[in-house]
N, C-alpha and C positions, 0 to 999 in steps of 0.2 A: 749131508745135504745142506745143513744150516751153515750160514756164513756170517761171521761177526758175532758180537756179544749176544748172549741169550738173556732172557728175563730171569730175575731172581725168583719169580713166582710163576712158573710155566703153567699153562692151562691144564686142568684135569677134566677129563670127559666123563660124564656119568652115564654114557651109553654102554653098549656091550664091549667096546674095545677099551684096553688100558693104555693105548697109545696117546701121546700128546697131540692135541688138536690146536693149531695156531690160526689166528684170525687177523686179517688185514682190513683196513678201511680205506676206501678210495677218497682222495681229496677232490671234492666236487667243485670248489670255487677256484677261480684263477687269481683272486686277490687274497692278501693276508695268508700266504702259504705258511709262513712261520707260525702264526697263531693257530692255524688248523693243525699243523704237525704237532705242536706242543699239546693241544687238546687230545689228539689221537693217542699220544704217548700216555697222557694222564688217565685216559679212560681204560687203559690196559690192553689196547690192541697191540699185536706183535709187529705189524707192518703198516706203514703208510704207503699207499700206491697211487699212481696217477697214469692215465692214458694220454693219448695225443692224437691229434690230426692237424694237418695244415689247414684244411677247410672242412667244416662239418655243419650239421643242422643246428647245433647249439654251440656256444662258446667253448673252446677246448684249448688247453695249454700245451706246452711241450714238456715231456716227461723229464728229460735231463735237466732243464732249467728249474722246474718245480721241485724236483727231488734234491737238487743242490741246495736250494733254499731250506728245504725241510731238514737236510743233513746238518746244516749249521744251527738249527733251532732245537735239535734233540740230541740225546746222548746214547740211548740204547735201542731206539726204534729202528727196525730194519726197513729198508727202502726198496720198493719194487716198481719197475715200469710195467704198467698193465693196460696196454702193451706198447712197446716201441715198434713202429712201422719200419721194419728192417729194409725193405726194398727201396724206400725213399732216401736212404743214406748211402753214400759210398762206403763200402765195407770197412776200409781202414779208418775212416772218420768215426764210424759207429764204435769200432773197437777202442779208439782213443777216448771218446767221450765217456764210454762206460768204465774204462780203466781209470780215468781221471776222477770220476765220481766215486768209484770204489775206494781209491786211495784217500781222497779228501774226507770221506765219511768214516774212515777207520775200518774198512772191510764190511760195511753194512749193506752194500748194494746187491740187488738181485735183478738180472736182466730178463724181463718178460718180452717175448718176441712174437710177432705175427705178421701175416702177409697183407692185411688190409684188403681193400677192394670195394668197400661199401660206397666209397666216393670216388668214382673214376675220374672226376674232374681234378682232384688233387694230384693224382698220378700224371695226368696230362700237364698240369701246371708245373710239376717237378721234372718233366721230361722223361718219365719212366713209363713204358708201355704196361698197362695193367695186366696184360696176358703173361708178362714175364715175371710177375711178382713172386711166384713160388720158386722158380729156378734161381732168381736173384737172392732170395732169402737163404736157400740151401747153400749157395756158394759163399754168401757173406758169413754164415755161421761157421763154415770151415775155416775161413780166413781169420775171423775174430778169435776162435779158439787157438789157432796157431800163433797169432800175434801176442796173445796174453801169456803164452807159455814158452816160446822159443825166440831166439835171435836170428838175424840174417834170413828172414823169411823170403823165399822166392816162390812165386805162384803165377801161373799162366792159366787163366780161366776164360769163360765165355764173356764175363762182364768186368773182370778185374785183372790187373797185372801188377805184381809186386816184384821188385828187383833187389833182393838182398837187404830188406829194410828191417829195422829193429824198433819196436815200440818201447818207450820209456817215459815215465815209470810204468812198470807192470804192476798189476795187483799182487799182493802178497800171496793170495791164492785166487784162482779164477772165480769170478762171481758166478753163482748158480744161474743157469739159463732155464727159464720156464717158457715152454712153448704153448702158445694158445692157438685156437682155431676151432672149427666145427666139423671138418670133413676128414675122410680117411687119410688124405695127404698130410694133414697136420699130425695124425697119430704116428705115421711113419717118420715125420720130422722129429717128433718128440723122442721116438725110440732111437734115432740115429744121433741127434745132437743134444737132446735135452737132459737136464738134471731133474726137471719137474714138468708136470703137465697141468695146464691151467685153462681148461675150456670155458666157454661162456654160452649162455642160452642153451643149456643142456638140462634135460630132466634127470632125476637120479638114476633112472633106468639106462639112459644113454651114457651117463657118466660111468656106470659099472661096465657097460659094454666096451667103452673106449679104454678103460684101464686094463681090461683083459686082453684087448687087441694089442695095445702098446707093449704089454709084457711079452706077447708072442713075437712081435716085431723086434723087440730088444734082444730076445734070444736068437733070432735069425741074424742079428748084427754081431753075435758073439760077445755081447757085453753082459756080464753077470751082475753088474750094479743096477739095482731097480730104479725106475723113474718114480720120483715122489708124486703123489696124486693130490691135486688141488681142484679148486672150483672158483670161478668168478661169478658172482650172482648178485643181481639187484635186489634191494629189499625196501620195505616200508613197514615199520612197526608203529602201531598207534593203539591206545586203549580201546578205540572203537574199530571193530573189524572192517566194516564197510567203508569207513573213512580211509583206512590204510589202503585198501584195494583200489579205491577211487583215486587216491593220490598217485599210486604206482602206475595205474593205467594212464593217467594224465601225463605224467612225466615221460614215460617210455614212448608213448605215442608221439610226443613232440620230439624226443631225442632221435627216434628212428624213422620219423615221418611216415608212420603207418598206424593203423588202429590196433592198440594192444589190449583193448578191453576184454577180449576173449583169450588172451595169451598170458595174462599176469600169473594165474595159478599154475601154468605150465612151466614158465621160465623164471619166475621170481619168487621171493619169499615175502609175502605180504599178508598182513592181518594183525590181530591182537597177539599179545605175547604167547599164549598157548598155541595158536596156529603157527607162529613163527618158530617156536621150539620144535614142534612136530615136524615141520617141513625141513628145518635145518638138520634134524637127526636123520631124515631120509637121505640127505646128501652125505652125511658122515657114514651112515650104514652102507652106502654105495661105494665108499672108499676114500672120500675126500679127507685129507689130513691137514691141508691148508685151505682155508676158506677166505677169499677176498670179497668183502661186502661193499656194495656201492649204493648209496642212498638214492632211491627212486621216489622222490617227493618234491613238492614245490619248494622254492628257495626259502620261504619263510618257515618251513618245517624241517629243514635238513639237520641243523644242529640238534634239535630236540629229538628227532628220530634216531640219530646216531647215539645220543646219550641213553635214550630209552632202550635201544637194542642192546647196548652194553650192560645196562643195569638189570633188565627184565628177561633177556633171552640168553646172552652169553654167560651170565653168571650161573644160570641154571644148567647150561651145558657143561660148564666147568665143575659143577657140583659144589659151588660155594654157598 
């Protein structure tokens, strides 16, 4: 599953499993991407990730642009879009952007994909009916995989027509595709097209349920290669537990334009280091082997929270 260079000191987990657990950190700011990426690499995270929206409740960058900057500023750090809103791109253009980024980064790119839909206005602005987002995503993933691996691609679909086209340069090996989402349709998409599964706003119990379901759907697809299991989760780690919870609730309420004060403990990792370690282990015990963390804290505390998480929580998970 892993694509590109691995770390010299892979993480060791002190939970019940002997498998390697990898951690990513989402780039939260839209400025100084290079500096943030270098800091993420220095802190020992395995991935730098970033999401995207055309329009959203808070400032949001574009994953391909931000990760291209991050690629030039780092050497071993893997890069993941978390996630690319596939239905807002022409399928061939998305394939080109992803392939170009993978080639430019030396094979370090992982394509995280999702259907979006939280902001219907951005679909309207891009001329894409929001009700078509699932079907467009499935068709695009089929095209992307074909363009990455074969020449003279011909395709006649509901949304795309390709007439004997060849993508060049191609990635040396296809970038892993991580499917995100929250519903059963995303589980089926992961089973059919995905190398990895990266849900968000999931409890550990829901994560375990999805992993089991995806394995069943994968078997139905006749594919014996397992889907890697991951998790995208917001966090805030602070020496004072109540401060961490308050920060996370404040940030997520603003980001999603709804009250998160009663949802923090359900969908995020928030608290002092002991509480964060315990909650993170629940996700690992549920099956997550790649955990992408995104700081849910005010801007003035982002960098400190990210450093504190690495030093006081991830170090304990690694058994260092």
